DODOVEX-806507 format. One record per residue (C-alpha): residue number from 0; x, y, z. Coordinates in nm, 2 decimals. Layout:
BEGIN
SITE     k        x        y        z
SITE   NUM        X        Y        Z
...
This chain:
BEGIN
SITE     k        x        y        z
SITE     0     2.03     5.66     1.12
SITE     1     2.20     5.37     1.29
SITE     2     1.94     5.35     1.56
SITE     3     1.66     5.35     1.30
SITE     4     1.83     5.06     1.11
SITE     5     1.88     4.87     1.43
SITE     6     1.51     4.92     1.51
SITE     7     1.41     4.80     1.17
SITE     8     1.62     4.49     1.22
SITE     9     1.48     4.43     1.56
SITE    10     1.12     4.46     1.44
SITE    11     1.21     4.23     1.15
SITE    12     1.35     3.97     1.39
SITE    13     1.04     4.01     1.61
SITE    14     0.80     3.96     1.31
SITE    15     1.00     3.66     1.20
SITE    16     0.98     3.50     1.55
SITE    17     0.61     3.57     1.57
SITE    18     0.55     3.41     1.23
SITE    19     0.77     3.11     1.32
SITE    20     0.58     3.07     1.64
SITE    21     0.25     3.08     1.46
SITE    22     0.37     2.82     1.21
SITE    23     0.49     2.60     1.50
SITE    24     0.17     2.64     1.69
SITE    25    -0.03     2.56     1.38
SITE    26     0.18     2.26     1.33
SITE    27     0.13     2.14     1.69
SITE    28    -0.24     2.21     1.66
SITE    29    -0.26     2.01     1.34
SITE    30    -0.08     1.73     1.49
SITE    31    -0.29     1.73     1.81
SITE    32    -0.59     1.69     1.59
SITE    33    -0.45     1.38     1.43
SITE    34    -0.61     1.07     1.57
SITE    35    -0.43     0.80     1.76
SITE    36    -0.43     0.46     1.60
SITE    37    -0.77     0.29     1.66
SITE    38    -0.81     0.03     1.93
SITE    39    -1.03    -0.13     2.18
SITE    40    -1.23     0.10     2.42
SITE    41    -1.10     0.16     2.77
SITE    42    -1.21     0.33     3.09
SITE    43    -1.16     0.71     3.10
SITE    44    -0.94     0.68     3.41
SITE    45    -0.80     0.33     3.42
SITE    46    -0.75     0.27     3.05
SITE    47    -0.78    -0.04     2.86
SITE    48    -0.75    -0.36     3.07
SITE    49    -0.46    -0.56     2.95
SITE    50    -0.52    -0.94     2.92
SITE    51    -0.39    -1.14     3.21
SITE    52    -0.29    -1.45     2.98
SITE    53    -0.22    -1.50     2.62
SITE    54    -0.12    -1.14     2.57
SITE    55     0.05    -1.16     2.23
SITE    56    -0.24    -1.36     2.09
SITE    57    -0.50    -1.12     2.23
SITE    58    -0.30    -0.83     2.08
SITE    59    -0.30    -1.01     1.75
SITE    60    -0.68    -1.05     1.76
SITE    61    -0.71    -0.67     1.83
SITE    62    -0.48    -0.61     1.52
SITE    63    -0.71    -0.82     1.31
SITE    64    -1.01    -0.63     1.44
SITE    65    -0.89    -0.27     1.44
SITE    66    -0.60    -0.25     1.19
SITE    67    -0.23    -0.30     1.16
SITE    68    -0.14    -0.04     1.43
SITE    69    -0.36    -0.01     1.74
SITE    70    -0.34     0.20     2.05
SITE    71    -0.44     0.14     2.41
SITE    72    -0.47     0.37     2.71
SITE    73    -0.25     0.22     2.98
SITE    74    -0.26     0.48     3.26
SITE    75    -0.30     0.86     3.31
SITE    76    -0.17     1.02     3.00
SITE    77     0.00     0.70     2.88
SITE    78    -0.06     0.54     2.54
SITE    79     0.06     0.20     2.43
SITE    80     0.09     0.16     2.05
SITE    81     0.11    -0.20     1.92
SITE    82     0.23    -0.27     1.56
SITE    83     0.12    -0.60     1.42
SITE    84     0.20    -0.61     1.05
SITE    85     0.53    -0.66     0.85
SITE    86     0.53    -0.34     0.64
SITE    87     0.42    -0.11     0.93
SITE    88     0.69    -0.26     1.16
SITE    89     0.95    -0.20     0.90
SITE    90     0.83     0.15     0.83
SITE    91     0.83     0.24     1.20
SITE    92     1.05     0.01     1.40
SITE    93     1.34     0.02     1.15
SITE    94     1.30     0.35     0.94
SITE    95     1.21     0.54     1.25
SITE    96     1.46     0.35     1.46
SITE    97     1.63     0.66     1.59
SITE    98     1.30     0.80     1.73
SITE    99     1.21     0.46     1.87
SITE   100     1.55     0.36     2.01
SITE   101     1.46     0.46     2.36
SITE   102     1.29     0.25     2.63
SITE   103     0.98     0.35     2.83
SITE   104     1.00     0.40     3.20
SITE   105     0.97     0.06     3.36
SITE   106     0.94     0.10     3.74
SITE   107     0.92    -0.26     3.86
SITE   108     1.19    -0.42     3.64
SITE   109     1.40    -0.12     3.55
SITE   110     1.41     0.11     3.86
SITE   111     1.35    -0.13     4.15
SITE   112     1.47    -0.48     4.04
SITE   113     1.78    -0.36     3.85
SITE   114     1.84     0.01     3.94
SITE   115     1.87     0.08     3.57
SITE   116     2.15    -0.17     3.51
SITE   117     1.98    -0.41     3.26
SITE   118     2.10    -0.34     2.91
SITE   119     1.77    -0.45     2.76
SITE   120     1.58    -0.18     2.96
SITE   121     1.84     0.10     2.97
SITE   122     1.71     0.43     2.83
SITE   123     1.90     0.60     2.55
SITE   124     2.19     0.79     2.70
SITE   125     2.55     0.76     2.81
SITE   126     2.51     0.44     3.00
SITE   127     2.33     0.26     2.72
SITE   128     2.60     0.37     2.46
SITE   129     2.88     0.24     2.69
SITE   130     2.71    -0.09     2.76
SITE   131     2.61    -0.14     2.40
SITE   132     2.95    -0.07     2.28
SITE   133     3.12    -0.30     2.52
SITE   134     2.87    -0.58     2.42
SITE   135     2.90    -0.52     2.05
SITE   136     3.29    -0.54     2.06
SITE   137     3.29    -0.89     2.21
SITE   138     2.97    -1.04     2.05
SITE   139     2.99    -0.90     1.69
SITE   140     2.98    -1.15     1.40
SITE   141     3.37    -1.19     1.37
SITE   142     3.40    -1.24     1.75
SITE   143     3.12    -1.50     1.74
SITE   144     3.32    -1.71     1.50
SITE   145     3.57    -1.77     1.77
SITE   146     3.32    -1.96     1.98
SITE   147     3.28    -2.25     1.73
SITE   148     3.49    -2.49     1.93
SITE   149     3.27    -2.43     2.24
SITE   150     2.95    -2.46     2.05
SITE   151     3.06    -2.78     1.86
SITE   152     3.17    -2.94     2.18
SITE   153     2.84    -2.87     2.35
SITE   154     2.62    -2.98     2.05
SITE   155     2.81    -3.31     2.04
SITE   156     2.69    -3.36     2.40
SITE   157     2.33    -3.29     2.29
SITE   158     2.34    -3.58     2.05
SITE   159     2.51    -3.80     2.31
SITE   160     2.26    -3.69     2.58
SITE   161     1.96    -3.78     2.34
SITE   162     2.12    -4.12     2.26
SITE   163     2.14    -4.19     2.64
SITE   164     1.79    -4.04     2.72
SITE   165     1.57    -3.95     2.43
SITE   166     1.29    -3.85     2.68
SITE   167     1.52    -3.58     2.81
SITE   168     1.58    -3.40     2.47
SITE   169     1.45    -3.06     2.61
SITE   170     1.69    -3.09     2.91
SITE   171     1.97    -3.17     2.67
SITE   172     1.92    -2.84     2.47
SITE   173     1.89    -2.65     2.80
SITE   174     2.22    -2.80     2.90
SITE   175     2.37    -2.69     2.56
SITE   176     2.26    -2.32     2.62
SITE   177     2.39    -2.33     2.97
SITE   178     2.72    -2.48     2.88
SITE   179     2.79    -2.24     2.60
SITE   180     2.69    -1.93     2.80
SITE   181     2.89    -2.03     3.10
SITE   182     3.20    -2.05     2.89
SITE   183     3.14    -1.74     2.67
SITE   184     3.03    -1.52     2.95
SITE   185     3.24    -1.65     3.25
SITE   186     3.50    -1.88     3.10
SITE   187     3.36    -2.16     3.30
SITE   188     3.26    -2.51     3.19
SITE   189     3.10    -2.80     3.38
SITE   190     2.99    -3.14     3.27
SITE   191     2.65    -3.09     3.44
SITE   192     2.58    -2.73     3.34
SITE   193     2.20    -2.75     3.41
SITE   194     2.28    -2.84     3.77
SITE   195     2.56    -2.59     3.82
SITE   196     2.47    -2.34     4.10
SITE   197     2.50    -2.05     3.87
SITE   198     2.24    -2.20     3.63
SITE   199     1.99    -2.29     3.91
SITE   200     1.99    -1.95     4.06
SITE   201     2.00    -1.78     3.72
SITE   202     1.69    -1.96     3.61
SITE   203     1.52    -1.84     3.93
SITE   204     1.62    -1.48     3.86
SITE   205     1.51    -1.52     3.49
SITE   206     1.18    -1.64     3.60
SITE   207     1.13    -1.33     3.83
SITE   208     1.24    -1.11     3.54
SITE   209     0.99    -1.25     3.30
SITE   210     0.72    -1.20     3.58
SITE   211     0.79    -0.83     3.62
SITE   212     0.83    -0.77     3.24
SITE   213     0.48    -0.88     3.15
SITE   214     0.27    -0.57     3.06
SITE   215     0.03    -0.50     3.35
SITE   216     0.20    -0.74     3.59
SITE   217     0.27    -0.47     3.84
SITE   218     0.04    -0.17     3.91
SITE   219     0.35     0.05     3.99
SITE   220     0.42     0.05     3.61
SITE   221     0.09     0.24     3.55
SITE   222     0.10     0.45     3.87
SITE   223     0.46     0.51     3.96
SITE   224     0.36     0.69     4.28
SITE   225     0.31     0.35     4.43
SITE   226     0.69     0.32     4.44
SITE   227     0.69     0.54     4.74
SITE   228     0.42     0.35     4.94
SITE   229     0.58     0.19     5.24
SITE   230     0.61    -0.18     5.20
SITE   231     0.50    -0.19     4.83
SITE   232     0.86    -0.27     4.70
SITE   233     0.97    -0.50     4.97
SITE   234     0.97    -0.82     4.76
SITE   235     1.12    -0.65     4.46
SITE   236     1.41    -0.51     4.68
SITE   237     1.48    -0.85     4.82
SITE   238     1.49    -1.00     4.47
SITE   239     1.73    -0.72     4.37
SITE   240     1.97    -0.78     4.65
SITE   241     1.98    -1.16     4.59
SITE   242     2.04    -1.10     4.21
SITE   243     2.31    -0.84     4.27
SITE   244     2.50    -1.06     4.50
SITE   245     2.51    -1.35     4.25
SITE   246     2.62    -1.13     3.96
SITE   247     2.89    -0.97     4.16
SITE   248     3.01    -1.30     4.30
SITE   249     3.04    -1.44     3.94
SITE   250     3.24    -1.15     3.82
SITE   251     3.46    -1.15     4.14
SITE   252     3.55    -1.52     4.07
SITE   253     3.68    -1.43     3.72
SITE   254     3.87    -1.13     3.88
SITE   255     4.04    -1.36     4.12
SITE   256     4.12    -1.60     3.84
SITE   257     4.26    -1.32     3.64
SITE   258     4.49    -1.21     3.93
SITE   259     4.64    -1.56     3.95
SITE   260     4.67    -1.61     3.58
SITE   261     4.40    -1.89     3.57
SITE   262     4.12    -1.70     3.39
SITE   263     4.03    -1.84     3.04
SITE   264     3.89    -1.62     2.77
SITE   265     3.54    -1.49     2.85
SITE   266     3.33    -1.17     2.82
SITE   267     3.39    -1.11     3.19
SITE   268     3.76    -1.12     3.15
SITE   269     3.74    -0.89     2.85
SITE   270     3.55    -0.64     3.05
SITE   271     3.78    -0.65     3.35
SITE   272     4.09    -0.61     3.13
SITE   273     3.92    -0.32     2.94
SITE   274     3.73    -0.15     3.22
SITE   275     3.89     0.18     3.19
SITE   276     3.85     0.21     2.81
SITE   277     3.49     0.12     2.83
SITE   278     3.43     0.33     3.14
SITE   279     3.22     0.08     3.32
SITE   280     3.17     0.06     3.69
SITE   281     3.17    -0.27     3.87
SITE   282     2.80    -0.27     3.89
SITE   283     2.77    -0.21     3.52
SITE   284     3.00    -0.49     3.43
SITE   285     2.84    -0.74     3.66
SITE   286     2.49    -0.66     3.53
SITE   287     2.60    -0.65     3.16
SITE   288     2.74    -0.99     3.17
SITE   289     2.47    -1.13     3.39
SITE   290     2.19    -0.98     3.17
SITE   291     2.33    -1.12     2.86
SITE   292     2.37    -1.45     3.02
SITE   293     2.01    -1.45     3.13
SITE   294     1.89    -1.32     2.79
SITE   295     2.04    -1.62     2.61
SITE   296     1.97    -1.89     2.86
SITE   297     1.61    -1.97     2.77
SITE   298     1.58    -1.80     2.43
SITE   299     1.85    -2.02     2.27
SITE   300     1.72    -2.35     2.41
SITE   301     1.35    -2.26     2.32
SITE   302     1.44    -2.19     1.96
SITE   303     1.62    -2.53     1.94
SITE   304     1.32    -2.70     2.10
SITE   305     1.10    -2.56     1.83
SITE   306     1.33    -2.70     1.57
SITE   307     1.28    -3.04     1.72
SITE   308     0.90    -2.99     1.74
SITE   309     0.87    -2.88     1.39
SITE   310     1.09    -3.17     1.26
SITE   311     0.87    -3.42     1.43
SITE   312     0.54    -3.27     1.32
SITE   313     0.63    -3.19     0.96
SITE   314     0.82    -3.48     0.82
SITE   315     0.83    -3.37     0.45
SITE   316     1.00    -3.04     0.55
SITE   317     1.25    -3.24     0.76
SITE   318     1.31    -3.48     0.47
SITE   319     1.40    -3.19     0.23
SITE   320     1.65    -3.06     0.48
SITE   321     1.80    -3.41     0.51
SITE   322     1.82    -3.46     0.14
SITE   323     2.04    -3.15     0.11
SITE   324     2.24    -3.25     0.41
SITE   325     2.32    -3.59     0.25
SITE   326     2.43    -3.41    -0.08
SITE   327     2.64    -3.14     0.08
SITE   328     2.77    -3.32     0.39
SITE   329     2.74    -3.69     0.31
SITE   330     2.78    -3.97     0.56
SITE   331     3.15    -3.97     0.61
SITE   332     3.15    -3.66     0.83
SITE   333     2.91    -3.45     1.04
SITE   334     2.81    -3.10     0.94
SITE   335     3.01    -2.80     1.08
SITE   336     3.00    -2.42     1.06
SITE   337     3.18    -2.44     0.73
SITE   338     2.85    -2.58     0.58
SITE   339     2.65    -2.28     0.67
SITE   340     2.63    -2.12     0.32
SITE   341     2.57    -2.44     0.15
SITE   342     2.25    -2.55     0.33
SITE   343     1.96    -2.31     0.23
SITE   344     1.70    -2.57     0.30
SITE   345     1.82    -2.58     0.65
SITE   346     1.84    -2.21     0.68
SITE   347     1.48    -2.18     0.54
SITE   348     1.37    -2.44     0.79
SITE   349     1.52    -2.24     1.08
SITE   350     1.37    -1.91     0.96
SITE   351     1.03    -2.08     0.94
SITE   352     1.06    -2.22     1.29
SITE   353     1.15    -1.87     1.43
SITE   354     0.85    -1.73     1.24
SITE   355     0.61    -2.01     1.32
SITE   356     0.68    -2.00     1.69
SITE   357     0.84    -1.66     1.78
SITE   358     1.06    -1.70     2.08
SITE   359     0.96    -1.36     2.22
SITE   360     0.60    -1.32     2.09
SITE   361     0.53    -0.99     2.27
SITE   362     0.85    -0.82     2.17
SITE   363     1.01    -0.56     2.40
SITE   364     0.87    -0.22     2.45
SITE   365     1.02     0.09     2.28
SITE   366     0.95     0.46     2.36
SITE   367     0.88     0.73     2.11
SITE   368     1.12     1.03     2.18
SITE   369     0.92     1.25     1.94
SITE   370     0.59     1.26     1.77
SITE   371     0.56     1.03     1.47
SITE   372     0.29     1.09     1.20
SITE   373     0.22     0.78     1.00
SITE   374    -0.06     0.74     0.75
SITE   375    -0.27     1.02     0.91
SITE   376    -0.23     0.88     1.26
SITE   377    -0.03     1.02     1.55
SITE   378     0.21     0.82     1.77
SITE   379     0.27     1.07     2.03
SITE   380     0.60     1.15     2.20
SITE   381     0.64     0.93     2.50
SITE   382     0.41     0.65     2.37
SITE   383     0.51     0.29     2.45
SITE   384     0.56     0.12     2.12
SITE   385     0.56    -0.26     2.08
SITE   386     0.63    -0.45     1.77
SITE   387     0.43    -0.76     1.84
SITE   388     0.62    -1.06     1.69
SITE   389     0.32    -1.30     1.71
SITE   390     0.09    -1.07     1.51
SITE   391     0.37    -0.98     1.26
SITE   392     0.43    -1.35     1.21
SITE   393     0.07    -1.39     1.12
SITE   394     0.06    -1.12     0.85
SITE   395    -0.11    -1.30     0.56
SITE   396     0.01    -1.04     0.30
SITE   397     0.38    -1.15     0.37
SITE   398     0.34    -1.50     0.50
SITE   399     0.04    -1.65     0.31
SITE   400    -0.14    -1.92     0.52
SITE   401     0.05    -1.81     0.82
SITE   402    -0.05    -2.10     1.04
SITE   403     0.09    -2.35     0.79
SITE   404     0.46    -2.45     0.86
SITE   405     0.62    -2.39     0.52
SITE   406     1.00    -2.34     0.48
SITE   407     0.96    -2.30     0.11
SITE   408     0.83    -1.95     0.16
SITE   409     1.18    -1.84     0.24
SITE   410     1.33    -1.97    -0.08
SITE   411     1.33    -1.82    -0.42
SITE   412     1.30    -2.00    -0.76
SITE   413     1.67    -2.08    -0.75
SITE   414     1.65    -2.25    -0.42
SITE   415     1.83    -1.97    -0.24
SITE   416     1.72    -1.76     0.06
SITE   417     1.50    -1.47    -0.04
SITE   418     1.63    -1.13     0.05
SITE   419     1.29    -0.94     0.02
SITE   420     1.13    -1.08     0.34
SITE   421     1.26    -1.10     0.70
SITE   422     1.12    -1.16     1.04
SITE   423     1.24    -0.97     1.35
SITE   424     1.34    -1.27     1.56
SITE   425     1.60    -1.07     1.75
SITE   426     1.42    -0.73     1.78
SITE   427     1.44    -0.40     1.59
SITE   428     1.69    -0.14     1.49
SITE   429     1.93    -0.02     1.76
SITE   430     1.76    -0.24     2.01
SITE   431     1.82    -0.57     1.83
SITE   432     1.97    -0.83     2.06
SITE   433     2.35    -0.79     2.07
SITE   434     2.40    -1.17     2.11
SITE   435     2.21    -1.25     1.79
SITE   436     2.52    -1.38     1.60
SITE   437     2.61    -1.63     1.87
SITE   438     2.24    -1.73     1.90
SITE   439     2.20    -1.78     1.52
SITE   440     2.51    -1.99     1.51
SITE   441     2.38    -2.21     1.81
SITE   442     2.05    -2.27     1.64
SITE   443     2.22    -2.36     1.31
SITE   444     2.47    -2.60     1.45
SITE   445     2.21    -2.78     1.67
SITE   446     1.96    -2.81     1.38
SITE   447     2.23    -2.92     1.14
SITE   448     2.36    -3.20     1.37
SITE   449     2.03    -3.31     1.50
SITE   450     1.88    -3.35     1.15
SITE   451     2.19    -3.51     1.01
SITE   452     2.20    -3.76     1.30
SITE   453     1.84    -3.84     1.35
SITE   454     1.51    -3.90     1.19
SITE   455     1.28    -3.72     1.44
SITE   456     0.92    -3.83     1.47
SITE   457     0.63    -3.81     1.71
SITE   458     0.56    -4.07     1.96
SITE   459     0.23    -4.22     1.85
SITE   460     0.13    -4.28     2.21
SITE   461     0.21    -3.92     2.31
SITE   462     0.13    -3.69     2.02
SITE   463     0.28    -3.34     2.04
SITE   464     0.06    -3.05     2.17
SITE   465     0.20    -2.76     1.97
SITE   466     0.07    -2.51     2.22
SITE   467     0.32    -2.29     2.42
SITE   468     0.33    -2.06     2.72
SITE   469     0.24    -1.72     2.57
SITE   470     0.47    -1.51     2.78
SITE   471     0.77    -1.28     2.73
SITE   472     0.95    -1.60     2.62
SITE   473     0.72    -1.86     2.45
SITE   474     0.84    -2.18     2.60
SITE   475     0.69    -2.49     2.44
SITE   476     0.50    -2.73     2.67
SITE   477     0.69    -3.06     2.74
SITE   478     0.66    -3.29     2.45
SITE   479     0.78    -3.63     2.35
SITE   480     0.97    -3.73     2.03
SITE   481     1.15    -4.02     1.89
SITE   482     1.51    -4.00     1.76
SITE   483     1.61    -4.27     1.52
SITE   484     1.99    -4.27     1.40
SITE   485     2.00    -4.21     1.03
SITE   486     2.32    -4.38     0.94
SITE   487     2.39    -4.73     1.08
SITE   488     2.32    -4.80     1.44
SITE   489     2.36    -4.61     1.77
SITE   490     2.71    -4.73     1.81
SITE   491     2.81    -4.58     1.47
SITE   492     2.67    -4.25     1.57
SITE   493     2.85    -4.25     1.90
SITE   494     3.18    -4.31     1.71
SITE   495     3.12    -4.02     1.49
SITE   496     3.05    -3.80     1.79
SITE   497     3.36    -3.91     1.97
SITE   498     3.57    -3.75     1.69
SITE   499     3.34    -3.44     1.63
SITE   500     3.52    -3.11     1.67
SITE   501     3.87    -3.26     1.67
SITE   502     4.13    -3.02     1.54
SITE   503     3.94    -2.70     1.62
């Protein structure tokens, strides 16, 4: 009797497994029959040729032609999905953030150039969690508040630099970004930050990184077998050795200063003092600090440059910000971080700058760790998924007349910032930039002080070309602007700046 009961249970379990298997196979078959998102045709073997230049804008044109989500074949068995509308990016990049938290395999930049040590490229796993946790602890919103004195001292120098040399306004904001990042990441300050050896070399390495990160730049990313072809990786390996030496030299300097009691507060010092609790190797610490330094070096300065460009090109929008600055701040003092929540016109102006000229128009690639079914389409497991910032910024259903610079679109009927629209300036979900709080504060304090100090206009003899370099980072082309002190003369503004930030 016992054997018979056991046999019945075994048969029941077997039948259950068969039925479950049939259901699973049916589900898989139904999913496999779902179409990929539409997209431009490509070769059966080589896939869809990726544009050599103006990639984000070409992707946006394909979005306009084929729909809000498109797919491209980018190699044997590899699919790239590009999302180019606001609602779809929110539904997928945010709500499906867990499935899209991973990064795709990137051979040139991820495996050869950095040996998997860049936080921005790290696949989901133990290393990513450790790096992300360490970065978040030191760069979260509350920690970012502590950098106010550093940022205010640096932005004061921006105003003084422009007074000394208005033609060098772009160099002035580059110096700002370099000064703040040197202090925050390495505890080092220098009066000529843009000429500091660390900055010169870091710009060289950043330029290399941007080259290898462009989709399609290296054939090895489509055909990883090339990694093993003798001589193919020689140049990338040389770049890696040079970069590794610099990043370790910078961290070693802070370590020596820490041993002698000379180290000031910095992210490097924090990591060295908490290395065991964060379980980071020397390599991981050196690359974590260096990659965050590099990530903020151009992105911060570029965002501020677009604030200057938009101010000069759209005088009425500039005047609305200045009217509110005059009411809230007045002429007896200059704006500080304490004014942040009292200047919605300025916040709207900044939000519109970041939408109008996205700093990272391509966005960074995510990887689908499981199949995603969305509106009858399949985003297959393993697909490379890009939220294309440029295309999203041109979504007419959310941003009417998207080519028009209109800060008012961010304000409600009460003159406050709307909470029903956003723009992914700093990325999506778990992959949002960990330094976003410092970056936001840098853009705010520069915009506030520049527009409080100056009326910014175009140079009639050199009108502004609002084009930009359509790359991983969308740098504006060099442009001229005029800076007229708004209160009194130049000497009066210098006197205000001489006292700016005192007591912090």
